[in-house]
Steps between C-alpha positions, in 0.01 A plus 500: 500500500504796258838609374454860603546384861874462443731798446735285293255526215435873521657748253495860625591675170376280217533587137432303184797310360465664160604843634857368493700673226647173377153358449379806318798494268435135418144559389558540122686173488242326715221614271684372193555160665135488613366572151730240354332234726186555295662439159511125556303502818677372809341742745372215718580128549266405212759631253249499215753636250243710317568855374287717729650812346286406200205448740513126481322325792506156659457371855445835675296647210698824524690657212716813486318697768371421845126511552381679813167395654493749786720737699407652829588530872430157646422433864465122481873425500709411804495762778863590440433571132178693516593720799258791546495612133473177310730300269504632145400183321520454123319183395617343172300255291649177375708248694766238431330249730168325447386439857175304480376670822580860403262747661593764241477267197303757299805727518783246507367277224328765290599794286338782696669825586647794314829475316756747631840593371781601737397867504133421582605255770738758650208746506305250712794457742542874549125543551500240776792672666326836472194344659714425810540125467786356704633300203439394143389139500529297175253209520579196282801649314682173421409499128547874448823555694671670205211745463520572875869587464419742216234668707710529815771672294261761377340550843840550669580779253167661590551499876385163630618471859294226672596133544413253224325173594536198269187289577553166332413130489878434514489339157765746387806478275827575669604724212195718555554515878859607447375789287302601805800508729520852642153593368272286716500570874241242616452158349174331585508147352230241560661160556212281386604133463781283622469197272527501127205261473278747681632790291433304179150406601385832641705760305619322183861579597703194599815709572321749723657376831855521364446837331335640810792397722749654260293818481468534877873451553570775245242734657650443843853563367384838366299634790533273801235461771213744528571832676254772590494869578438612861135536397484129413490540122712259293794664322730217388522121510314181417145427615381143414141406458374142527140402432382213718319246282279211606688179576844640420654559840799285420586730210451808722733354768766423240483857366527648851807288579665608179432865567648477854800295398589642156392867528478595868298419808434878501309475171171689525213265399128556433322170549176553309179313584268646236517214247166419342406282201494710185554481127530134396465364854138424575373678192257311278396676184525480122882508523537238769273205576446324828771247425752782449399661828551170680869511406548761769264361759774498761531881489134575432443636851620767738799425723386395845573719800718219636701502176571871529606450864718208406671707228601764757623225732708354218652843420594554865637149525722577202640803684307776332355772725436813301140491377262756362361693799145389420606143591 
């Protein structure tokens, strides 16, 4: 059942949270706090401690400025984000996770993209708004949250007036998320793994499940369940993505129960069935031999149709009912 079917989740006169005068007056202080996160970097749970203000780099391979790979109206997002005019997506390079199956590994694990300071990034945001996009959608912002705050501050001063989407793996620092309070209207985290063993093996982040749960609770505290305009376009709230992976239905079921019990049974969820082996999974080349590929043999296949169906059944059994309308 799509959430636009219920008037409880419809907002007739939506406006971005950052139009509030108290939020606007807090921006100089927020920017200072954000920049300070980079001095001994604690912008994400890795807490590398390097001085990114001096352009030092570590896990995410990103220094002082964010690198933008692309920015354009995107029509491949959830129906309630893309609407009729597209979601204004800004794709960043670098990532604080190392998912062995990443379909965008050339972006997430490389150093592609164009470095942009706050002014240049604000230019991009305003251009997407001028193009008619329903929102500005930051894709993979976990490691450049401070730079996002700087850019939002500049864009607000220049007339930004569309909702901001924070499109994340959920491997976020609470300090960074709290800087976003009142700036982000729509959080779109991907709750990937339930067990620390799986997170260690597949993303090199043992603490991912705990950090993701903390992050989702903070996101929900800030914006609540997803609400839409009368036209069915998302304007505020949390939208959770979950990628169904081969042989991991137990983890999916645990995640769904947690969402229903700890956030809300009204949580809007996109259960995604497009997993495919990529990057280190199933790849045999000069960088990875056949023995290395065999390490991920259990996920070196597409999820079966029955697995996708079982994931939806598990979500409904947990009490969830608001799914992406393509479901």
